[in-house]
C-alpha positions as CSV (number, residue, x, y, z in Angstrom):
1,M,93.4,76.2,74.7
2,T,93.5,79.8,73.8
3,L,92.5,83.0,76.1
4,S,90.0,83.5,73.6
5,E,88.7,80.0,74.2
6,G,86.7,80.2,77.1
7,L,89.4,81.3,79.8
8,T,89.7,84.4,81.4
9,A,92.4,86.8,82.4
10,Q,92.8,87.4,86.2
11,P,93.9,90.8,86.9
12,A,96.8,90.9,89.2
13,D,96.2,92.1,92.5
14,K,98.2,95.5,93.1
15,L,101.1,95.4,96.0
16,L,100.5,97.8,98.5
17,R,103.9,99.7,100.4
18,I,103.2,100.4,104.1
19,S,102.5,104.1,102.9
20,D,99.9,102.8,100.9
21,V,98.2,100.4,103.6
22,L,98.6,103.6,106.6
23,A,97.3,105.8,104.4
24,K,94.0,103.7,103.4
25,V,93.9,102.5,107.2
26,P,93.9,105.2,109.8
27,V,96.2,103.9,112.2
28,G,100.4,104.6,113.3
29,R,102.9,102.7,111.9
30,A,103.9,100.5,115.4
31,S,100.0,100.4,116.0
32,W,100.0,98.9,112.3
33,W,102.6,96.3,112.9
34,K,101.8,95.8,116.7
35,G,98.5,94.7,114.6
36,V,100.3,92.4,112.1
37,K,101.6,90.4,114.6
38,E,99.4,90.4,116.9
39,G,97.1,89.0,113.9
40,R,94.5,91.6,113.9
41,F,95.9,92.9,110.1
42,P,97.0,90.8,107.8
43,T,100.5,89.6,106.8
44,G,102.5,90.9,104.3
45,I,104.5,89.4,102.1
46,K,108.2,89.8,102.0
47,L,110.1,91.2,98.6
48,G,113.3,91.9,100.3
49,P,114.8,92.0,104.3
50,R,113.4,95.4,104.6
51,T,110.9,95.3,102.3
52,T,107.2,94.1,102.6
53,C,103.9,94.1,100.7
54,W,101.0,94.4,101.6
55,R,97.9,92.7,98.6
56,A,95.6,95.7,98.0
57,S,92.5,93.3,98.1
58,D,93.8,92.1,101.7
59,I,93.7,95.6,102.8
60,D,90.0,96.1,101.2
61,K,88.9,93.3,102.8
62,L,89.8,94.8,106.1
63,I,88.6,98.0,106.1
64,A,85.3,96.3,104.8
65,S,85.4,94.2,108.7
66,L,85.8,97.8,110.3
């Protein structure tokens, strides 16, 4: 089956770094990490030992719920 036979391509969800997340959510860095640890904020995706990203859709859902 090809794409033109009924399947549609889903756009990839953009990944946001911590600075991008904090630009959208008005909290400090330490407060963000505390909220992640407590489960109030979405957990990130580990890309490396010191690199964490979040799906843009998860951050948008968080903002909508506030």
